[in-house]
C-alpha positions in Angstrom: 29.9 3.8 22.7 27.5 4.6 26.2 24.1 5.0 24.1 24.5 2.1 22.2 22.5 -0.2 24.4 20.1 2.2 24.8 19.5 2.3 21.4 19.5 -1.2 20.7 16.7 -1.7 23.1 14.7 0.7 21.9 15.0 -0.3 18.1 14.0 -4.0 19.2 11.1 -2.9 21.2 9.7 -1.0 17.9 10.6 -3.5 15.8 9.1 -6.5 17.9 5.9 -4.6 18.3 5.7 -3.6 14.5 6.0 -7.4 13.5 3.7 -8.8 16.6 0.9 -5.8 15.5 1.3 -7.1 11.8 0.9 -10.6 12.2 -2.2 -10.2 14.2 -3.9 -8.3 11.5 -3.9 -5.5 13.3 -5.0 -2.2 11.4 -2.8 0.9 11.9 -0.9 -0.4 14.7 2.9 0.6 15.1 5.1 0.7 17.9 2.9 0.3 20.9 3.3 2.0 23.9 7.3 1.0 23.3 9.1 4.5 22.5 6.7 7.2 24.5 4.0 6.5 26.8 2.3 9.9 25.4 1.6 8.0 22.1 0.3 4.4 22.7 -3.3 4.7 21.4 -1.7 5.5 18.2 -0.4 2.2 17.7 -3.2 -0.3 19.0 -5.7 -1.8 17.5 -7.6 1.0 15.4 -11.8 0.5 14.8 -13.2 0.6 11.0 -14.2 4.3 12.2 -11.1 5.4 13.1 -9.4 3.7 10.1 -11.8 4.8 7.5 -12.0 8.6 9.2 -8.3 8.7 8.5 -8.5 7.9 5.1 -11.5 10.4 4.6 -9.7 12.9 6.5 -6.8 12.6 3.9 -9.2 12.9 1.0 -10.6 15.9 2.3 -7.2 17.7 2.2 -6.8 16.4 -1.4 -7.5 18.1 -4.6 -9.6 15.2 -5.7 -12.5 15.8 -3.2 -14.3 18.1 -5.2 -14.6 15.5 -8.2 -15.3 12.6 -5.9 -17.7 14.8 -3.8 -19.7 15.5 -6.9 -20.1 12.0 -8.4 -21.1 10.9 -4.7 -23.7 13.8 -4.9 -24.7 12.5 -8.4 -25.1 9.0 -7.2 -26.9 10.1 -4.6 -29.6 12.2 -6.5 -30.1 9.1 -8.8 -31.0 6.6 -6.1 -33.3 9.2 -4.8 -34.8 9.4 -8.3 -35.0 5.7 -8.4 -36.5 5.3 -4.8 -39.5 7.2 -6.1 -39.9 5.1 -9.1 -39.6 2.1 -7.1 -42.5 3.4 -4.8 -44.2 3.7 -8.1 -43.7 0.6 -9.4 -44.7 -1.1 -6.3 -48.2 0.7 -6.3 -48.2 -0.4 -10.1 -48.1 -4.1 -9.0 -51.8 -3.4 -7.1 -53.2 -1.8 -9.6 -51.8 -4.6 -12.5 -53.1 -7.7 -10.3 -56.6 -6.0 -9.4 -57.0 -5.9 -13.4 -55.7 -9.2 -13.5 -58.5 -10.0 -10.8 -61.3 -8.4 -12.2 -60.3 -9.4 -15.8 -60.6 -5.7 -17.1 -58.4 -6.0 -20.3 -58.8 -2.4 -21.1 -57.6 -1.5 -17.8 -54.9 -4.4 -18.1 -53.2 -2.8 -21.3 -52.9 0.5 -20.0 -51.3 -1.0 -16.5 -48.6 -2.4 -19.2 -47.9 0.7 -21.3 -47.5 2.3 -17.3 -45.1 -0.4 -16.6 -42.9 0.6 -19.7 -43.0 3.7 -19.0 -41.7 3.2 -15.4 -39.2 0.8 -16.4 -37.7 3.0 -19.1 -37.3 5.7 -16.4 -35.6 3.1 -14.1 -33.2 2.0 -16.6 -32.0 5.1 -17.5 -31.2 5.6 -13.8 -29.6 2.7 -13.3 -27.2 3.3 -16.3 -26.7 6.6 -15.2 -26.0 5.0 -11.3 -23.8 2.4 -12.9 -21.6 5.0 -14.4 -21.2 7.2 -12.0 -20.2 4.3 -9.8 -17.5 3.0 -11.8 -16.2 6.6 -12.2 -16.3 6.9 -8.6 -14.3 3.5 -8.2 -11.4 5.0 -10.9 -11.8 8.7 -9.2 -11.2 6.9 -5.6 -8.8 4.6 -6.6 -6.3 7.4 -8.3 -6.4 9.3 -5.6 -5.6 6.7 -3.0 -3.0 5.2 -5.1 -1.2 8.8 -6.0 -1.8 9.7 -1.9 0.4 6.4 -1.0 2.9 7.1 -3.6 3.2 10.3 -2.6 3.9 9.5 1.3 5.8 6.7 0.3 8.6 7.9 -1.9 9.9 10.9 0.1 13.1 11.2 1.4 14.4 7.8 1.7 11.0 6.7 3.7 10.2 3.7 1.4 13.9 2.6 2.1 13.4 2.9 5.9 9.8 1.6 5.8 11.2 -1.5 4.3 13.4 -2.0 7.6 10.4 -1.2 9.8 9.4 -5.3 10.1 6.5 -6.8 9.0 4.4 -3.9 8.7 6.4 -2.6 5.9 6.8 -5.4 3.9 5.1 -5.8 0.1 4.5 -2.3 -0.8 3.6 -2.9 -4.3 0.7 -5.4 -3.0 -0.6 -2.4 -1.0 -0.6 0.0 -3.5 -1.7 -2.0 -6.4 -3.6 -4.8 -5.2 -5.2 -3.7 -2.3 -5.9 -0.1 -3.2 -8.0 -1.3 -6.0 -9.7 -3.6 -4.1 -10.5 -0.8 -1.3 -11.6 1.6 -4.2 -14.0 -1.0 -5.7 -15.4 -2.4 -2.5 -15.8 0.8 -1.0 -18.2 2.2 -3.6 -19.9 -0.9 -3.9 -20.8 -1.4 -0.7 -21.3 2.5 0.1 -23.8 3.0 -2.6 -25.2 -0.2 -1.8 -25.7 0.9 1.8 -27.0 4.2 0.8 -29.7 2.5 -1.4 -30.8 0.0 1.4 -31.2 3.3 3.3 -33.5 4.8 1.1 -35.2 1.9 0.8 -36.1 1.5 4.3 -37.1 5.0 4.6 -39.2 5.0 1.7 -41.1 1.6 2.1 -41.2 1.4 5.8 -44.1 4.2 5.9 -45.8 2.3 2.9 -45.6 -1.3 5.0 -46.8 0.4 8.2 -50.2 1.7 6.3 -50.2 -1.4 4.4 -50.2 -3.4 7.9 -53.7 -1.8 8.8 -55.0 -4.4 6.0 -53.6 -7.1 7.8 -56.6 -8.4 10.3 -56.7 -11.3 12.4 -59.7 -12.9 13.2 -60.1 -14.5 16.7 -63.7 -15.9 17.6 -65.2 -13.3 15.5 -63.2 -10.7 16.8 -61.1 -8.7 14.6 -57.2 -7.8 15.7 -55.0 -5.2 13.8 -51.2 -4.9 15.1 -50.2 -1.7 14.4 -47.0 -2.1 12.1 -47.2 -5.7 12.3 -45.3 -6.2 9.0 -42.6 -3.9 9.6 -42.0 -5.5 13.1 -41.9 -8.8 11.2 -39.4 -7.6 8.8 -37.1 -5.9 11.5 -37.5 -9.6 13.0 -36.7 -11.8 10.4 -33.4 -9.6 9.7 -32.4 -8.9 12.9 -32.3 -13.1 13.3 -30.5 -13.5 10.0 -27.8 -10.7 10.8 -27.1 -12.1 14.2 -26.5 -15.6 12.7 -24.2 -14.1 9.7 -22.0 -12.1 12.4 -21.7 -15.2 14.5 -20.6 -17.2 11.6 -18.9 -14.7 10.0 -17.1 -12.7 11.7 -13.7 -15.1 11.1 -13.9 -14.1 7.9 -12.3 -11.1 8.3 -9.0 -12.3 9.9 -9.2 -15.0 7.2 -9.0 -12.9 4.2 -6.2 -10.9 6.1 -4.2 -13.9 6.2 -4.9 -15.0 2.5 -3.8 -11.4 1.5 -0.7 -11.9 3.2 0.3 -14.7 1.9 -0.9 -13.8 -1.6 2.0 -11.0 -0.8 4.5 -13.5 0.3 4.3 -15.7 -3.1 4.5 -12.8 -5.2 7.5 -11.2 -3.8 9.1 -14.8 -3.7 8.3 -15.3 -7.5 9.5 -11.9 -8.4 12.5 -12.6 -6.5 13.5 -15.9 -8.3 12.8 -14.1 -11.8 14.8 -11.1 -11.0 17.5 -13.5 -9.8 17.1 -15.9 -12.6 20.5 -16.2 -14.0 22.1 -16.1 -10.6 20.3 -19.4 -9.7 20.5 -20.8 -13.1 24.4 -20.6 -12.8 24.4 -22.3 -9.3 22.1 -25.2 -10.5 19.1 -23.9 -7.9 16.1 -24.4 -9.6 15.3 -27.3 -7.3 15.9 -25.7 -4.2 14.2 -22.9 -5.3 11.2 -24.7 -6.3 11.3 -26.4 -2.4 11.2 -22.5 -1.4 8.5 -21.6 -3.6 6.3 -24.8 -2.7 6.0 -23.6 1.0 4.7 -20.3 -0.4 2.2 -21.8 -2.3 1.2 -24.5 0.2 0.5 -21.3 2.6 -1.5 -19.4 0.2 -3.4 -23.0 -0.6 -3.9 -23.4 3.2 -5.3 -20.0 3.8 -7.5 -19.9 0.6 -8.9 -23.3 2.2 -9.5 -21.9 5.4 -11.5 -19.1 3.5 -13.6 -21.4 1.5 -14.7 -23.4 4.9 -15.5 -20.0 6.3 -17.3 -18.7 3.0 -19.5 -22.4 2.9 -20.4 -22.0 6.3 -21.4 -18.7 5.7 -23.7 -19.8 2.7 -26.0 -22.2 4.9 -27.2 -18.8 6.3 -27.1 -16.0 3.4 -28.9 -18.8 0.8 -30.9 -20.3 3.6 -32.0 -16.8 4.8 -32.6 -15.9 0.9 -34.8 -19.1 0.0 -37.1 -18.8 3.3 -37.3 -14.9 2.5 -39.6 -16.2 -1.0 -42.3 -17.3 1.6 -42.1 -15.2 4.7 -43.8 -12.3 3.5 -46.7 -14.0 2.2 -47.1 -16.6 5.4 -47.2 -13.0 7.8 -49.5 -11.3 5.3 -52.0 -14.4 4.6 -54.1 -13.6 8.0 -55.0 -10.5 5.8 -55.6 -12.2 2.9 -57.6 -15.1 4.0 -59.3 -12.7 6.6 -60.7 -10.5 3.3 -59.0 -7.7 4.2 -56.6 -8.0 1.3 -57.5 -8.3 -2.4 -54.7 -10.0 -4.2 -53.4 -6.9 -5.7 -53.2 -5.3 -2.1 -51.7 -8.6 -1.2 -48.9 -8.0 -3.7 -48.5 -4.7 -2.9 -48.1 -5.6 1.0 -45.6 -8.5 -0.5 -43.8 -6.1 -2.7 -43.2 -3.3 0.1 -42.3 -6.1 2.7 -39.7 -7.3 0.1 -38.2 -3.8 0.3 -38.0 -3.2 3.6 -36.7 -6.5 4.3 -34.3 -6.4 1.5 -33.0 -3.0 3.0 -32.4 -4.8 6.3 -31.0 -7.9 5.2 -28.0 -5.6 3.3 -25.6 -6.6 6.0 -26.5 -10.4 5.5 -26.2 -10.6 2.0 -23.0 -8.3 1.6 -21.2 -9.9 4.6 -18.4 -11.7 2.5 -18.1 -8.4 0.7 -18.1 -6.3 4.0 -15.2 -9.2 5.3 -13.4 -8.7 2.4 -13.4 -5.0 2.6 -12.7 -4.8 6.5 -9.5 -6.9 5.8 -8.5 -4.4 2.7 -9.1 -1.6 4.8 -6.9 -3.0 7.5 -4.1 -3.2 5.3 -4.2 -0.4 3.5 -4.7 1.7 6.7 -1.9 -0.2 8.4 0.3 0.8 5.7 -0.5 4.3 5.9 -0.1 4.6 9.7 3.4 3.1 9.1 4.2 5.9 6.4 2.4 8.5 8.7 4.1 7.4 12.0 7.6 6.3 10.3 9.3 9.7 11.2 7.5 10.1 14.3 9.0 6.8 15.7 12.3 7.3 14.2 12.1 11.0 16.1 11.5 8.8 19.5 14.7 6.5 18.7 18.3 7.6 19.5 19.4 8.8 16.2 22.1 10.2 14.2 21.4 14.0 13.9 21.9 15.5 10.6 22.5 19.1 10.4 24.1 21.1 7.2 27.6 22.8 7.6 27.8 26.1 7.5 31.0 26.0 5.6 29.8 23.3 3.3 32.2 20.5 4.9 31.6 17.0 5.9 31.8 16.1 9.3 31.2 13.1 11.1 31.0 14.2 15.1 31.3 10.8 17.4 28.9 8.9 14.7 28.0 5.5 16.3 25.7 3.3 14.2 23.3 0.4 15.1 22.1 -2.1 13.0 18.5 -3.2 12.6 19.2 -6.5 15.1 20.4 -4.1 17.6 24.5 -4.9 16.8 26.5 -1.7 17.2 28.6 -2.4 14.0 30.4 1.5 14.0 31.4 2.9 17.6 32.7 5.9 16.7 33.5 7.9 13.8 35.2 11.2 14.0 36.5 13.0 10.6 36.2 16.2 8.8 36.4 16.3 5.1 37.0 19.6 3.1 36.1 20.7 -0.6 38.2 19.5 -3.3 39.6 16.7 -1.0 39.7 12.8 -2.3 39.3 10.6 1.0 39.1 6.7 0.8 37.6 5.0 3.0 38.9 1.1 3.8 37.9 -1.9 5.8 37.5 -5.6 6.1 34.0 -6.8 4.8 31.1 -6.6 7.6 33.3 -3.4 9.1 30.5 -1.4 8.4 31.7 0.8 5.5 28.5 0.8 3.4 26.2 1.3 6.6 28.2 4.3 7.2 27.5 5.3 3.3 23.8 5.3 3.5 24.0 7.1 7.3 26.0 9.8 5.2 23.1 9.5 2.7 20.5 9.9 5.4 19.4 6.9 4.9 20.5 5.0 8.0 19.8 7.2 11.1 19.8 4.7 13.8 22.7 5.4 16.0 24.1 8.1 17.8 26.6 11.5 16.9 25.9 14.2 14.4 26.5 14.2 10.8 27.2 18.0 9.3 27.2 17.7 5.7 27.3 20.1 2.7 24.0 21.2 0.6 22.1 17.9 -0.5 21.6 19.5 -3.7 25.4 19.4 -4.5 25.7 15.8 -3.3 25.7 12.8 -5.5 25.6 9.0 -4.2 26.7 5.9 -6.4 26.2 2.5 -5.0 27.9 -0.6 -6.1 24.7 -1.6 -8.7 23.5 1.5 -9.8 19.6 2.1 -10.2 18.4 1.6 -14.1 14.7 2.6 -14.4 12.4 0.8 -16.9 12.4 2.8 -20.2 15.0 3.8 -22.3 19.0 3.6 -21.7 18.6 7.6 -22.5 16.3 7.4 -19.5 18.7 5.7 -17.5 21.7 7.8 -18.3 19.4 11.0 -16.9 18.0 9.6 -14.0 16.7 10.8 -11.7 16.0 14.0 -14.5 13.3 13.2 -17.5 15.5 12.3 -20.6 14.3 15.4 -22.4 16.1 17.5 -19.7 19.6 16.8 -21.9 20.6 17.4 -25.2 20.9 14.2 -26.8 24.7 15.4 -28.1 25.1 15.8 -24.2 24.0 12.4 -23.2 26.3 10.8 -26.1 29.3 13.0 -25.3 29.2 11.2 -21.7 28.6 7.7 -22.8 31.6 8.0 -25.0 33.7 9.2 -22.4 33.3 6.7 -20.2 33.4 4.2 -22.6 30.0 2.8 -24.0 29.9 4.0 -27.3 28.9 0.9 -28.8 25.7 1.6 -26.7 24.6 4.8 -28.5 22.5 3.2 -31.2 20.1 1.7 -28.8 20.2 4.8 -26.7 16.0 5.3 -27.3 15.2 1.8 -27.4 13.1 0.4 -24.8 14.7 -2.3 -22.9 15.8 -3.9 -19.3 19.2 -2.2 -19.1 19.5 -4.0 -15.7 19.0 -7.3 -17.3 20.9 -6.7 -20.7 24.2 -4.8 -19.7 26.7 -6.7 -17.5 27.7 -4.9 -13.9 30.3 -3.6 -15.3 28.7 -1.8 -18.1 26.1 -0.6 -15.5 28.6 1.0 -13.2 30.3 3.1 -16.6 26.6 3.9 -17.1 26.6 5.7 -13.3 30.0 7.7 -14.3 28.0 8.9 -17.2 25.0 10.3 -15.2 27.7 11.6 -13.0 29.2 13.5 -15.8 25.7 14.9 -16.9 24.6 15.9 -13.5 28.2 17.3 -12.0 27.7 17.2 -8.7 30.0 18.9 -6.4 30.4 16.2 -3.7 30.5 12.6 -4.7 30.2 9.5 -2.8 31.7 6.2 -4.1 30.2 2.8 -2.5 32.3 0.3 -4.7 31.5 2.1 -7.6 34.4 0.5 -9.6 34.6 -3.0 -8.3 33.2 -4.5 -11.6 35.6 -2.8 -13.8 38.9 -3.6 -15.1 42.1 -1.2 -14.4 41.9 0.6 -17.6 38.2 1.4 -17.1 39.1 2.4 -13.3 41.7 4.6 -14.8 39.0 6.2 -17.5 36.0 7.1 -15.0 38.8 7.9 -11.9 40.5 10.5 -14.4 36.7 12.4 -14.8 38.0 13.7 -10.9 41.3 15.4 -12.4 39.5 16.3 -15.5 35.9 17.3 -15.9 35.0 17.5 -12.3 38.7 18.5 -11.2 37.2 20.5 -8.0 34.6 17.9 -6.7 35.2 16.3 -3.2 35.2 12.4 -3.3 34.6 10.1 -0.9 34.9 6.6 -2.0 34.4 3.4 -0.1 36.0 0.2 -1.8 39.1 -2.3 -1.2 40.1 -2.8 -4.4 43.9 -2.4 -4.7 44.7 0.7 -6.9 42.0 3.0 -5.5 44.8 4.4 -3.4 46.2 6.0 -6.3 42.8 8.2 -6.9 43.2 9.7 -3.4 45.3 12.1 -1.3 43.6 10.7 2.1 42.4 7.4 4.0 40.2 6.7 6.6 40.3 2.9 7.9 37.3 1.5 9.7 39.0 -1.5 12.1 37.0 -3.9 13.9 36.3 -4.0 17.7 34.3 -6.1 19.9 32.5 -2.8 20.8 31.9 -1.9 17.2 34.3 -0.4 14.4 36.6 2.9 14.8 37.4 4.7 12.1 41.3 5.5 11.9 43.2 8.0 9.9 45.7 7.3 7.6 48.3 10.0 6.9 49.0 10.3 2.9 52.7 9.2 2.7 51.3 6.2 5.0 48.8 5.1 2.5 51.4 5.2 -0.3 54.2 3.4 1.4 51.9 1.0 3.8 49.0 -0.3 1.4 47.9 -2.6 1.7 49.9 -4.2 4.3 48.8 -1.5 6.8 45.2 -2.6 6.7 45.9 -5.8 7.3 48.0 -4.9 10.6 45.7 -2.3 12.0 
């Protein structure tokens, strides 16, 4: 196949660039300029603004934007009202401490009542803010999770994304855990930042005005520095922020690494759990334990590095906080000792300084959470970017052309198939299958039968040639192990339609037809059917599902491999009785299958890839299986 090498080179470039980008922890990277020179910027490391902007644009186009927007506006209004209360509370400090200094009991009692009123109002604001902030987390996570699910579970995209290298691994963690953390951190940090800005705006003017009371006396000369306390707060916060960034910047990469290692461990554990029977049958527990030990060690190593980084950052953040207790008193003390400030005035200056300084040091206090948020945003945005650009990347790689056949046939026109590692597995496949035909595709293991099956289904697009197919609504694909969803046995039979789509009598009839009558009492029982049923029973259930949906085109990939001859004849008789007019394309190598088909296609392996040979019906009956072995 002439185009095979070109497909190989393009495919490997995309996979390699994706893997490198993901391992480097780059947010939103893909095939960095490897397929089209006009799109390199999309796959290079993106800034925080670009990643956050992509999510915000998606949110703006969704129906959830109104509810999320109302919650955000409500929080902003409450925070604004809260700032007014904070300003009033700061003024109360001056009056209260002046009353103490003057030993005025009446004013002291009055100020206590004022304090209770202010605190009651502020408490109501805080409770309202907390509720709306928590609801904002819920709504944002609900939207983000559903948004990713809507994009992920579309037209075979989840399957193809799993073949896209490191960027497509562990979608479960990215959709569940990472979206939760991103929603919680975004709401928490966003509200905190907005509150810090309001504090800064509210108290900077107050602190600037109070700075006029901080008077320096040198040789009897009085000196007032405009905005002295404001400049001190800015200088102190800038010094702390700079040290925090220098020490804490590595935490972003360390968090990305930790989440990746955690995802690998969880995937390995789930894999062992799902394969527990196979592991136990071969006594592979110790080997699995050794494999898992490696995953655990990588998690521990990542956590140890993160712990070291957090400890180093704590020297800055905690030290900064402790020193901040005395800094405002020290810098304001000249005003008190010069007589320009009373005790009450001193407390007002210190309170305003603390509010301004708290706003300016928000970055210092929240940097561990900011690093965690940045790492989570990078993982979510990288996954979203991979989903968003998957179809575009595939369009830039030589791919099998899928079109609807005007006559409702299945036509393979020079189809070549390339594997993910670049090998050409099928170099030429041409065939025409008309309505009502029953065609069997044979070939030795590894010749590309199942990959051809996926290509016909539209899941495997990488290769060349054209596949003209009938209406997809008339087609049904049955793999060797049918997918059985979580829930009742009835839901497994009616899948992908909801259980209430069919009457109970219809479901019981098809179960009886395929020989699963003994399972009827369990029809509405919640159970793991993929665990409780044997593979043979699962394949029979797949044929019951087939009878319910009654497609016109049926594609079987080793769908009877676990059945005995009696059950195989029972289910294949469906195509002589209930689905007599259906077209059947089977992939398999079990003796006896040829008797249920009128034509055979044989994939013959060559050094350049398998080639599809045609076998006449009379040759099929007379020569099988020796014809296959000697072709």
